[in-house]
LOVO-922320 format. One line per 4 residues: number of its first residue (from 1); for each residue x, y, z of N, C-alpha, C. Coordinates in nm, 2 decimals. Each point is the difference from the previous one (the first is absolute). Layout:
BEGIN
NUM> X Y Z X Y Z X Y Z  ...
This chain:
BEGIN
1> 0.10 0.55 -2.21 0.02 -0.18 0.00 -0.19 -0.04 -0.08  0.00 -0.08 -0.05 -0.13 -0.08 -0.01 -0.03 -0.07 0.08  -0.12 0.01 0.09 -0.05 -0.08 0.11 -0.18 -0.03 -0.05  -0.03 -0.10 0.06 -0.14 -0.04 0.01 -0.03 0.03 0.13
5> -0.13 0.05 0.02 -0.10 -0.03 0.12 -0.07 -0.10 0.02  0.05 -0.04 0.12 -0.04 -0.14 0.04 -0.16 0.06 0.13  -0.02 0.09 0.02 -0.06 0.01 0.13 -0.03 0.17 -0.02  -0.14 0.03 0.00 0.00 0.16 0.05 -0.12 0.06 0.09
9> 0.00 0.11 0.00 -0.12 0.03 0.15 0.04 -0.07 0.14  0.11 0.01 0.04 0.07 -0.08 0.10 0.02 0.13 0.07  -0.02 0.05 0.12 0.01 0.05 0.13 0.13 0.03 0.05  0.11 0.07 -0.05 0.14 0.01 0.07 0.03 -0.15 -0.02
13> 0.08 -0.08 -0.12 0.07 -0.09 0.03 0.07 -0.03 0.02  0.09 -0.10 0.09 0.14 -0.03 0.01 0.02 -0.11 0.04  0.13 -0.06 0.02 0.01 -0.11 0.06 -0.02 -0.13 -0.10  0.06 -0.02 -0.11 -0.07 -0.07 -0.10 0.06 -0.16 0.01
17> -0.03 -0.10 0.01 0.07 -0.11 0.02 -0.03 -0.09 -0.11  0.05 -0.04 -0.05 0.01 -0.12 -0.11 -0.04 -0.12 0.01  -0.11 -0.08 0.00 -0.03 -0.15 0.03 0.00 -0.08 -0.12  0.04 -0.09 0.07 0.01 -0.16 -0.10 -0.11 -0.01 -0.07
21> -0.10 0.02 0.01 -0.11 0.01 -0.05 -0.07 0.08 -0.12  0.10 0.07 -0.03 0.00 0.14 -0.11 -0.08 0.11 0.06  -0.05 0.00 0.15 -0.08 0.10 0.03 0.09 0.13 0.08  0.01 0.16 0.02 0.06 0.06 0.06 -0.07 0.08 0.10
25> 0.05 -0.05 0.16 -0.08 0.03 0.10 0.03 0.17 0.01  -0.05 0.10 0.06 0.04 0.13 0.02 -0.09 0.01 0.14  0.05 0.14 0.05 -0.08 0.00 0.09 -0.06 0.17 -0.06  -0.12 0.02 0.04 -0.05 0.15 -0.01 0.00 0.05 0.08
29> 0.07 0.10 0.06 0.05 0.07 0.15 -0.13 0.08 0.01  -0.07 0.09 -0.11 -0.11 0.07 0.07 -0.17 -0.05 0.00  0.01 -0.11 -0.04 -0.08 -0.13 -0.01 0.00 -0.09 0.19  0.13 -0.01 0.07 0.04 -0.08 0.09 -0.06 -0.11 -0.03
33> 0.07 -0.07 -0.13 -0.03 -0.12 -0.04 0.17 -0.06 -0.05  -0.05 -0.15 -0.04 0.11 -0.07 -0.12 -0.09 -0.06 -0.08  0.05 0.02 -0.12 -0.05 -0.03 -0.12 0.09 -0.07 -0.10  -0.09 -0.12 -0.06 0.06 -0.08 -0.13 -0.02 0.05 -0.11
37> 0.09 -0.01 -0.11 -0.08 0.08 -0.12 0.06 -0.12 -0.09  -0.09 0.00 -0.13 0.03 -0.12 -0.09 0.03 0.12 -0.12  0.09 -0.09 -0.08 0.02 0.08 -0.15 -0.15 0.02 -0.06  -0.05 0.10 -0.05 -0.17 -0.01 -0.07 -0.05 0.08 0.10
41> 0.06 0.05 0.09 -0.08 0.12 0.07 -0.03 -0.04 0.12  -0.06 -0.17 0.04 -0.04 -0.04 0.09 0.04 0.04 0.12  -0.04 0.04 0.12 0.04 0.01 0.13 -0.12 -0.06 0.08  0.09 -0.08 0.16 -0.08 -0.01 0.10 0.05 0.05 0.13
45> -0.04 0.04 0.11 0.05 0.03 0.11 0.01 -0.14 0.07  0.12 -0.04 0.03 -0.01 -0.09 0.13 0.05 -0.03 0.12  0.04 0.17 0.00 -0.04 0.01 0.20 0.00 0.17 0.01  -0.05 0.03 0.10 -0.03 0.12 0.05 0.05 0.02 0.15
49> 0.11 0.07 0.02 0.12 -0.04 0.15 -0.08 0.17 0.02  -0.06 0.10 -0.08 -0.01 0.13 0.06 0.13 0.06 0.01  0.01 0.10 0.06 0.13 0.13 0.03 0.04 0.00 -0.15  0.09 -0.01 -0.03 0.12 0.03 -0.11 0.08 -0.10 -0.01
53> -0.08 -0.14 -0.08 0.08 -0.08 -0.06 0.11 0.06 -0.12  0.17 -0.05 -0.01 0.05 0.09 -0.07 0.09 -0.12 -0.03  0.13 -0.04 0.02 0.07 -0.07 -0.06 -0.03 -0.17 0.01  0.04 -0.09 -0.05 -0.05 -0.16 -0.02 0.13 -0.10 -0.05
57> -0.04 -0.12 0.09 0.11 -0.05 -0.06 -0.05 -0.14 0.06  0.03 -0.11 -0.08 0.00 -0.15 0.07 0.11 -0.04 0.09  -0.10 -0.07 0.10 0.13 0.03 0.11 0.02 -0.19 -0.03  0.11 -0.06 0.13 0.04 -0.11 -0.06 -0.14 -0.11 0.02
61> -0.10 0.05 0.13 -0.09 -0.10 0.02 -0.11 0.02 -0.12  0.00 0.03 -0.12 -0.07 0.04 -0.07 -0.11 0.09 0.00  -0.01 0.07 0.07 -0.10 0.11 0.04 0.02 0.08 -0.08  -0.08 0.11 -0.02 0.03 0.16 0.00 0.04 0.11 0.07
65> 0.13 0.03 0.03 0.03 0.10 0.11 -0.01 0.12 -0.03  -0.07 0.14 0.06 -0.04 0.12 -0.02 0.10 0.08 0.07  0.03 0.14 -0.04 0.01 0.06 0.08 -0.11 0.10 0.00  -0.06 0.08 0.08 -0.09 0.07 0.04 0.01 0.07 0.07
69> -0.02 0.14 -0.08 0.03 0.13 0.01 -0.04 0.07 0.11  -0.14 -0.05 -0.01 -0.13 0.08 0.12 -0.09 0.07 -0.06  0.04 0.07 -0.16 -0.06 0.10 -0.09 0.06 0.07 -0.03  -0.09 0.11 -0.09 0.01 0.10 -0.01 -0.15 0.10 -0.02
73> 0.09 0.16 -0.04 -0.12 0.07 -0.01 0.00 0.01 -0.18  -0.08 0.00 -0.06 -0.02 0.02 -0.15 -0.04 0.10 -0.09  0.05 0.08 -0.11 -0.07 0.11 -0.05 0.03 -0.06 -0.18  -0.07 0.05 -0.05 -0.02 -0.02 -0.15 0.09 0.16 -0.07
77> 0.08 -0.02 -0.08 0.00 0.13 -0.05 0.09 -0.06 -0.16  -0.06 0.10 -0.11 0.03 -0.07 -0.14 0.00 -0.13 -0.09  -0.11 -0.04 0.09 -0.05 -0.18 -0.04 0.06 -0.10 0.12  0.06 0.07 0.09 0.12 -0.11 0.07 -0.04 0.00 0.12
81> 0.01 -0.15 0.06 -0.07 0.03 0.16 0.19 -0.01 0.06  -0.03 0.10 0.10 0.12 0.01 0.06 0.04 -0.01 0.16  0.05 -0.08 0.08 -0.02 0.00 0.13 0.07 0.13 0.08  -0.04 0.00 0.16 0.05 0.09 0.04 0.07 -0.02 0.16
85> -0.04 0.08 0.07 -0.02 -0.04 0.16 -0.07 -0.09 0.08  0.05 -0.05 0.15 -0.08 -0.06 -0.01 -0.17 0.04 0.02  -0.06 -0.13 0.01 -0.17 0.00 0.01 -0.04 -0.01 0.15  -0.10 0.10 0.01 -0.07 -0.05 0.12 -0.02 -0.10 0.07
89> -0.03 -0.11 -0.10 -0.04 -0.10 0.07 0.14 -0.11 0.00  0.10 0.03 0.00 0.10 -0.06 -0.01 0.05 -0.06 0.15  -0.02 -0.13 0.01 0.05 -0.07 0.12 0.13 -0.09 -0.01  0.13 0.09 -0.07 0.13 -0.09 0.05 0.01 -0.06 -0.16
93> 0.14 0.00 0.01 0.11 -0.13 -0.10 -0.01 -0.08 0.04  0.02 -0.13 -0.10 0.02 -0.13 0.06 0.00 -0.11 -0.16  0.12 -0.15 0.09 0.01 -0.09 -0.10 -0.14 -0.05 0.02  0.00 -0.08 -0.14 -0.14 -0.07 0.04 0.01 -0.13 -0.13
97> -0.06 -0.11 0.01 0.04 -0.14 -0.09 -0.18 -0.02 -0.03  0.00 -0.03 -0.12 -0.14 -0.03 -0.07 0.02 -0.16 -0.03  -0.10 -0.08 0.04 0.02 -0.13 -0.01 -0.10 0.01 -0.19  0.08 -0.02 -0.11 -0.09 -0.03 -0.11 -0.07 -0.07 -0.05
101> -0.04 -0.12 0.10 -0.09 -0.08 -0.04 -0.18 0.04 0.07  0.05 0.12 0.11 -0.15 0.03 0.05 0.01 0.14 -0.01  0.13 0.08 0.02 -0.04 0.14 -0.02 0.05 0.07 0.15  -0.01 -0.06 0.09 0.02 -0.01 0.16 0.13 0.07 -0.01
105> -0.02 0.15 0.04 0.12 0.05 0.08 0.02 0.00 0.14  0.14 -0.03 0.00 0.06 0.00 0.17 0.11 0.08 0.00  -0.06 0.12 0.13 0.14 0.09 0.04 0.11 -0.11 0.02  0.15 0.05 -0.02 0.10 -0.07 0.06 0.07 0.07 0.09
109> 0.04 0.12 0.00 0.04 0.13 0.09 -0.07 0.13 -0.06  0.00 0.09 0.11 0.03 0.16 -0.04 0.06 0.05 0.10  0.10 -0.05 0.09 0.11 0.08 0.06 0.15 -0.07 -0.04  0.10 0.09 0.03 0.15 -0.04 -0.03 0.07 0.03 0.12
113> 0.05 -0.08 0.10 0.11 0.07 0.11 -0.13 0.08 0.08  -0.09 -0.01 0.00 -0.10 0.05 0.11 -0.04 0.12 -0.06  0.00 0.04 -0.14 -0.02 0.14 -0.04 -0.08 -0.09 -0.15  -0.13 0.11 0.00 -0.09 -0.01 -0.12 0.03 0.00 -0.11
117> -0.04 -0.08 -0.07 0.01 0.02 -0.20 -0.11 0.09 0.02  0.05 0.10 -0.11 -0.08 0.07 -0.03 -0.05 0.06 -0.17  0.06 -0.09 -0.07 0.01 0.02 -0.18 0.04 -0.15 -0.07  0.03 -0.13 0.10 0.07 -0.08 -0.12 -0.04 0.00 -0.14
121> 0.12 -0.03 -0.07 -0.05 0.03 -0.15 0.08 -0.11 -0.13  0.07 -0.03 0.03 0.05 -0.12 -0.09 0.10 -0.11 0.07  -0.03 -0.15 -0.02 0.10 -0.08 0.06 0.04 -0.10 -0.14  0.11 -0.05 0.09 0.06 -0.13 -0.12 0.04 -0.11 0.10
125> 0.01 -0.13 -0.04 0.07 -0.10 0.07 0.08 -0.08 -0.06  0.08 -0.03 0.07 0.15 -0.04 -0.05 -0.02 -0.13 0.02  0.08 -0.13 -0.05 -0.02 -0.08 -0.06 0.01 -0.11 0.12  0.04 0.02 0.13 -0.06 -0.06 0.13 -0.10 0.07 0.05
129> -0.08 0.05 -0.06 -0.13 0.00 0.06 -0.04 0.18 0.11  0.14 0.06 0.00 0.00 0.11 0.07 -0.08 0.14 -0.04  -0.01 0.07 0.05 -0.11 0.12 -0.04 0.10 0.10 0.02  0.01 0.08 -0.14 0.04 0.19 0.04 -0.13 0.03 -0.05
133> 0.01 0.18 0.06 -0.14 0.02 0.00 0.05 0.19 0.04  -0.08 0.08 -0.08 0.03 0.14 0.02 -0.10 0.02 0.06  -0.02 0.17 0.09 -0.09 0.07 0.05 0.01 0.12 -0.04  -0.06 0.05 -0.06 -0.04 0.12 -0.13 0.02 0.11 0.12
137> -0.09 -0.01 0.12 -0.01 0.09 0.10 -0.15 0.03 -0.07  -0.05 0.18 0.05 -0.09 0.01 0.01 -0.06 0.14 0.00  -0.06 0.07 -0.09 0.05 0.14 -0.03 -0.15 0.08 0.09  0.02 0.12 0.00 -0.13 0.06 0.07 0.03 0.14 -0.04
141> -0.11 0.08 0.02 -0.03 0.16 -0.03 0.13 0.03 0.00  0.07 0.02 0.14 0.11 0.10 0.05 0.15 -0.09 0.03  0.01 -0.13 -0.04 0.08 -0.05 0.05 -0.01 -0.16 0.00  0.09 -0.10 -0.09 0.05 -0.11 0.01 0.09 -0.10 0.07
145> -0.07 -0.12 0.04 0.04 -0.10 0.04 0.14 -0.04 -0.12  0.11 -0.05 0.10 0.09 -0.09 -0.11 -0.01 -0.12 0.05  0.08 -0.06 -0.11 -0.01 -0.16 -0.02 0.12 -0.08 -0.01  0.00 -0.11 -0.02 0.15 -0.07 0.03 -0.05 -0.14 -0.10
149> 0.13 -0.08 0.02 0.01 -0.12 -0.07 -0.03 -0.12 0.14  -0.02 -0.15 -0.05 -0.03 -0.06 0.12 0.00 -0.13 -0.02  0.01 -0.11 0.05 0.04 -0.11 -0.03 -0.10 -0.10 0.09  -0.04 -0.13 -0.04 -0.12 -0.10 0.06 0.08 -0.12 -0.03
153> 0.09 -0.05 0.09 0.06 -0.13 -0.02 -0.11 -0.13 -0.04  0.01 -0.09 -0.02 -0.10 -0.11 -0.08 -0.04 -0.04 0.13  -0.14 -0.02 0.00 -0.03 -0.07 0.16 -0.04 0.08 0.12  0.08 0.16 0.00 -0.01 0.02 0.13 -0.10 0.11 -0.01
157> -0.05 0.04 0.11 -0.12 0.10 0.01 0.03 0.16 0.06  0.13 0.03 0.01 0.05 0.10 0.03 0.13 0.03 -0.09  -0.05 0.14 -0.07 0.09 0.01 -0.15 0.11 0.10 0.11  0.09 0.08 -0.05 0.14 0.09 0.03 0.00 0.11 -0.12
161> 0.04 0.10 0.08 0.00 0.10 -0.13 0.19 0.02 -0.03  -0.03 0.00 -0.12 0.17 0.00 -0.06 0.04 0.16 0.01  -0.07 0.07 -0.09 0.01 0.14 0.05 -0.07 0.09 -0.04  0.02 0.12 0.05 -0.13 0.09 0.00 0.02 0.15 -0.02
165> -0.13 0.11 -0.02 0.06 0.13 0.00 0.00 0.02 -0.13  -0.03 -0.12 -0.11 -0.03 0.13 -0.14 -0.10 0.02 -0.01  -0.01 0.12 -0.08 -0.11 0.10 -0.08 -0.12 -0.10 0.00  0.02 -0.11 -0.10 -0.15 -0.08 -0.02 0.01 -0.09 -0.10
169> 0.11 -0.13 0.10 0.03 -0.13 -0.07 -0.12 -0.06 -0.08  0.04 -0.05 -0.13 -0.18 -0.03 -0.07 0.09 -0.16 -0.05  0.04 -0.02 -0.13 0.05 -0.13 -0.06 0.13 -0.05 0.06  -0.02 -0.15 0.02 0.09 -0.08 0.00 0.07 -0.12 -0.03
173> 0.07 -0.07 -0.03 0.06 -0.08 -0.09 0.11 -0.05 0.03  0.03 -0.14 -0.03 0.12 -0.11 0.02 0.09 0.04 -0.14  0.16 0.00 0.01 0.05 -0.01 -0.11 -0.01 -0.19 0.04  0.02 0.00 -0.15 0.02 -0.15 -0.06 0.06 -0.09 0.14
177> 0.11 0.02 0.03 0.13 -0.04 0.13 -0.07 -0.01 0.13  -0.14 0.08 -0.02 -0.04 0.05 0.12 0.11 0.05 0.10  0.08 0.06 -0.01 0.11 0.06 0.06 -0.01 0.15 0.04  -0.09 0.04 -0.08 0.00 0.15 -0.01 -0.16 0.07 0.00
181> -0.12 0.05 0.10 -0.11 0.03 0.00 -0.03 0.16 -0.04  -0.04 0.02 -0.09 -0.03 0.09 -0.09 -0.13 0.10 0.08  0.01 0.10 0.00 -0.15 0.06 0.04 0.02 0.16 -0.04  -0.11 0.04 -0.06 -0.05 0.10 -0.09 -0.05 0.12 0.14
185> 0.05 0.10 -0.01 -0.06 0.11 0.09 -0.07 0.10 -0.10  -0.18 0.03 0.06 -0.04 0.06 -0.09 0.04 0.14 -0.05  0.01 0.08 0.11 -0.01 0.13 0.01 0.15 0.05 -0.08  0.11 -0.08 0.05 0.12 0.06 -0.05 0.05 -0.03 -0.15
189> -0.10 -0.12 -0.04 0.03 -0.04 -0.15 0.13 -0.07 0.05  0.03 -0.04 0.09 0.13 -0.10 0.03 -0.02 -0.14 0.00  0.11 -0.09 -0.05 0.00 -0.10 0.04 0.11 -0.06 0.08  -0.04 -0.07 0.09 0.09 -0.05 0.11 0.04 -0.17 -0.02
193> 0.10 0.02 0.04 0.07 -0.18 -0.01 0.03 -0.04 0.15  -0.03 -0.09 0.05 0.02 -0.04 0.14 0.12 -0.17 -0.01  0.13 -0.01 0.02 0.06 -0.10 -0.07 -0.02 -0.09 0.17  0.01 -0.12 -0.02 -0.05 -0.07 0.10 0.12 -0.04 0.05
197> 0.00 -0.09 0.15 0.13 -0.10 0.03 -0.09 -0.11 0.03  -0.16 -0.03 -0.03 -0.04 -0.10 0.04 -0.16 0.06 0.03  -0.08 -0.12 -0.04 -0.12 0.06 0.01 -0.06 0.08 0.11  -0.06 0.11 -0.02 0.00 0.08 0.10 0.05 0.08 0.05
201> 0.15 -0.01 -0.03 0.09 0.07 0.06 0.06 0.08 -0.06  0.03 0.16 -0.04 0.02 0.09 -0.11 0.13 0.05 0.09  0.13 -0.02 -0.07 0.13 0.09 -0.03 -0.02 0.15 -0.03  0.00 0.07 0.12 -0.02 0.13 0.00 0.10 0.07 -0.09
205> -0.06 0.08 -0.11 0.07 0.08 -0.08 0.07 0.09 0.05  -0.04 0.06 0.11 0.05 0.14 0.03 -0.06 0.00 0.20  0.05 0.09 0.04 -0.01 0.01 0.18 -0.15 0.03 -0.03  -0.08 0.10 -0.07 -0.08 0.04 -0.03 -0.12 -0.06 -0.06
209> 0.02 -0.10 -0.11 -0.12 -0.06 -0.08 0.07 -0.16 -0.02  -0.09 -0.12 0.04 0.03 -0.11 -0.04 0.02 -0.01 -0.18  -0.08 0.10 -0.04 0.00 0.00 -0.18 0.11 0.04 -0.07  0.02 -0.02 -0.12 0.09 0.10 -0.11 -0.08 0.01 -0.09
213> 0.04 0.15 -0.07 -0.08 0.04 -0.09 0.03 -0.05 -0.13  -0.09 -0.05 -0.04 0.03 -0.09 -0.18 -0.02 0.14 -0.08  -0.07 0.06 -0.02 -0.09 0.09 -0.09 -0.12 0.10 0.07  0.05 0.12 -0.05 -0.09 0.13 0.02 -0.08 0.05 -0.13
217> -0.10 0.03 -0.03 -0.08 0.03 -0.12 0.01 0.16 0.03  0.07 0.05 -0.12 0.00 0.13 -0.04 -0.17 0.09 -0.02  0.01 0.10 0.06 -0.13 0.09 0.01 -0.08 -0.05 0.10  -0.12 0.01 -0.05 -0.11 -0.05 0.10 -0.08 -0.11 -0.06
221> 0.04 -0.12 0.05 -0.05 -0.14 -0.02 -0.02 -0.08 0.12  -0.11 -0.08 0.01 0.01 -0.07 0.15 -0.01 -0.17 -0.06  0.05 -0.10 0.09 0.02 -0.14 0.00 -0.14 -0.03 0.02  -0.03 -0.11 -0.02 -0.09 -0.09 0.09 0.02 -0.11 -0.01
225> -0.08 -0.14 -0.05 0.05 -0.13 -0.01 0.11 -0.06 -0.09  0.08 -0.10 0.00 0.02 -0.06 -0.09 0.05 -0.15 0.00  0.07 -0.02 -0.13 0.03 -0.15 -0.01 0.11 -0.05 -0.04  0.07 -0.09 -0.01 0.17 0.01 -0.02 0.00 -0.08 -0.15
229> 0.10 -0.02 -0.03 0.02 -0.06 -0.12 0.10 -0.11 0.01  0.01 -0.12 -0.07 0.10 -0.13 -0.01 0.12 0.09 0.03  0.02 0.08 -0.10 0.17 0.10 0.03 0.02 0.04 0.11  -0.13 0.02 0.11 0.07 0.10 0.11 -0.07 0.10 0.01
233> -0.07 0.06 -0.13 -0.03 0.15 -0.01 -0.11 0.06 0.06  -0.03 0.08 0.04 -0.08 0.01 0.09 -0.13 0.13 -0.13  -0.09 -0.07 0.00 -0.12 0.07 -0.03 -0.11 0.06 0.09  0.03 0.14 -0.03 -0.09 0.08 0.14 -0.09 0.08 -0.11
237> -0.12 -0.01 0.07 -0.14 0.07 -0.04 0.04 0.15 0.06  -0.03 0.14 -0.13 0.04 0.08 0.05 -0.10 0.10 -0.05  -0.08 0.10 0.10 -0.07 0.11 0.02 0.04 0.12 -0.06  -0.09 0.05 -0.07 0.00 0.14 -0.08 0.07 -0.02 -0.14
241> 0.13 -0.01 0.04 0.09 -0.10 -0.13 -0.08 -0.13 -0.04  -0.12 -0.01 -0.04 -0.05 -0.14 0.00 0.02 -0.12 -0.09  0.09 -0.08 0.09 0.03 -0.10 -0.05 0.06 -0.09 0.05  0.09 -0.10 -0.06 0.09 -0.07 0.09 0.19 0.05 -0.01
245> 0.00 -0.02 0.12 0.19 0.06 -0.05 0.10 -0.15 0.05  0.08 -0.07 -0.10 0.04 -0.04 0.04 0.16 0.08 0.03  0.03 -0.11 0.15 0.15 0.08 0.05 0.09 -0.13 -0.01  0.12 0.01 -0.05 0.05 -0.13 0.05 0.08 -0.02 0.14
249> 0.08 -0.06 0.02 0.05 0.00 0.16 0.12 0.07 0.00  0.06 0.07 -0.08 0.10 0.13 -0.06 -0.07 0.09 0.03  -0.14 0.05 0.01 -0.03 0.14 -0.01 -0.07 0.01 -0.14  0.04 -0.03 -0.13 -0.03 0.07 -0.09 -0.16 -0.03 -0.05
253> -0.07 0.07 -0.07 -0.13 0.00 0.00 -0.07 0.04 -0.15  -0.11 -0.09 -0.04 -0.08 0.05 -0.12 -0.14 0.00 0.06  -0.08 0.07 -0.15 -0.11 -0.02 0.07 -0.13 -0.02 -0.11  -0.10 -0.09 0.01 -0.07 0.01 -0.11 -0.18 0.09 0.07
257> -0.04 0.03 -0.05 -0.08 0.09 0.04 -0.15 -0.09 -0.07  -0.09 0.05 0.09 -0.17 -0.04 -0.02 -0.08 0.11 0.06  -0.09 -0.03 -0.10 -0.14 0.13 -0.02 -0.07 0.02 0.15  0.10 0.01 0.11 -0.10 0.04 0.17 0.12 0.03 0.04
261> -0.05 0.13 0.07 0.12 0.03 0.13 -0.03 -0.11 0.06  -0.05 -0.05 0.12 -0.04 -0.08 0.08 0.10 -0.14 -0.06  0.10 -0.03 -0.04 0.01 -0.15 -0.03 0.08 -0.03 0.11  -0.08 -0.10 0.04 0.04 -0.06 0.18 0.10 -0.15 0.00
265> -0.02 -0.08 -0.07 0.04 -0.15 -0.01 0.00 -0.05 -0.11  0.15 -0.10 -0.01 0.00 -0.08 -0.07 0.05 -0.17 0.02  -0.08 -0.09 -0.05 0.00 -0.15 0.02 0.05 -0.10 -0.13  0.07 -0.09 0.03 0.04 -0.07 -0.15 -0.07 -0.11 0.03
269> -0.04 -0.07 -0.12 -0.02 -0.12 -0.06 -0.01 -0.06 -0.12  -0.02 -0.11 -0.02 0.01 -0.07 -0.12 0.09 -0.10 -0.01  0.02 -0.10 -0.13 0.08 -0.11 0.01 0.13 0.07 0.00  0.06 0.13 -0.06 0.11 0.04 -0.02 0.02 0.10 0.11
273> -0.08 0.02 0.08 0.01 0.13 0.11 0.01 0.17 -0.09  -0.04 -0.02 -0.10 0.00 0.14 -0.04 -0.15 0.06 -0.06  -0.12 -0.09 0.09 -0.13 0.11 -0.01 0.02 0.04 0.14  -0.02 0.14 -0.06 0.00 0.14 0.13 -0.16 0.04 0.01
277> -0.04 -0.03 0.12 -0.13 0.04 0.07 0.03 0.15 0.08  -0.05 0.11 -0.07 0.04 0.16 0.08 -0.18 0.03 0.04  0.02 0.03 0.11 -0.10 0.09 0.06 0.00 0.17 -0.02  -0.07 0.06 -0.09 -0.07 0.10 -0.05 -0.07 0.03 0.12
281> 0.01 0.08 0.12 -0.10 -0.02 0.11 -0.07 0.14 -0.02  0.01 0.12 -0.06 -0.03 0.11 0.00 -0.12 -0.04 -0.09  0.00 -0.07 -0.11 -0.10 0.01 -0.10 -0.06 -0.12 0.01  0.05 -0.07 0.12 -0.10 -0.18 0.05 0.02 -0.08 -0.11
285> 0.15 -0.03 -0.07 0.00 -0.09 -0.10 0.12 -0.10 0.05  -0.01 -0.15 -0.04 0.07 -0.10 0.02 0.06 -0.03 -0.15  0.13 0.03 -0.04 0.04 -0.04 -0.14 0.10 -0.09 -0.04  0.06 -0.02 -0.09 0.10 -0.15 -0.04 0.06 0.06 -0.12
289> 0.12 -0.01 0.04 0.08 -0.01 -0.13 0.12 -0.07 -0.01  0.11 -0.02 -0.08 0.11 -0.07 -0.04 0.09 0.11 0.06  0.11 -0.10 0.12 0.10 0.08 0.06 0.16 -0.05 -0.07  0.04 0.15 -0.03 0.17 -0.07 -0.03 0.07 -0.11 0.02
293> -0.02 -0.01 0.14 0.06 -0.09 0.06 -0.10 -0.09 0.09  0.06 -0.12 0.05 -0.11 -0.12 0.09 0.00 0.07 0.13  -0.08 -0.03 0.06 -0.03 0.06 0.15 0.04 -0.10 0.10  0.03 0.00 0.12 0.04 -0.06 0.09 -0.13 -0.11 0.02
297> 0.04 -0.11 0.02 -0.11 -0.09 0.02 -0.01 0.00 0.19  -0.12 0.03 0.04 -0.03 0.03 0.16 0.03 -0.17 0.09  0.05 0.01 0.07 -0.06 -0.10 0.12 -0.12 -0.06 0.03  -0.04 -0.12 -0.03 -0.16 -0.02 0.03 -0.07 0.03 -0.12
301> 0.01 0.04 -0.07 -0.06 0.05 -0.13 0.02 -0.08 -0.11  -0.01 -0.12 -0.05 0.03 -0.04 -0.07 -0.12 -0.01 -0.13
């Protein structure tokens, strides 16, 4: 697929948010900052949360909400920047909000049900302003923390756990009717769906799992963050088989490749919502292309 480069030289970009003024806000996880990108290659740092800012979303308050994973160790290999284990300066995961007019960073929460967040990764708001977010867990040299799916009601100070004990929860999105939450599990290459009885209340799919499996990738492929289309398809960034995998609600899938093993996210914009902004994180590029179908307009991100 043909594409143009919006910005290059970024240090593991993720979490693109398409703004009404034509700019794209991304995180640079390795630089521990949030950066605004403009067509033509101009970039400016707008906030410095530290740790590992990851997923981004505009909230009902107009602020930029951030999943901060606490950071990674990084190494360079074959021209790519690759994240790894928990770093020595890790001080926990958290949900933050950024005042876009000042760049001020506020910590919203860092525990759920008395348990510390270890690696918050991605987030999405429903039309009422409730927040769904994932915790990816954290990797160490000989063990790994598990993660889960969480819910923060609008105006609440405490979040609740919806489901837990997944290997590596990553991208999260809502179906157009907001009756289903989709969650990508990285290491299993598996897309999960959680059917909702009401906001923040899931219908368990089995005695063992709250979610049901929509699709699992063949071979060794990892899932990262995702974007939803207006038709209800899930476009999930795919690592190793670098590109975007589109999965229908019925579990059928197709793949569009891009030249980076670490494709990590997609966001939609433009008048027809067919402008796709994709982060090629290993090589540090934010690119733009025309997508085959319109993306879903996110709540509070006019």
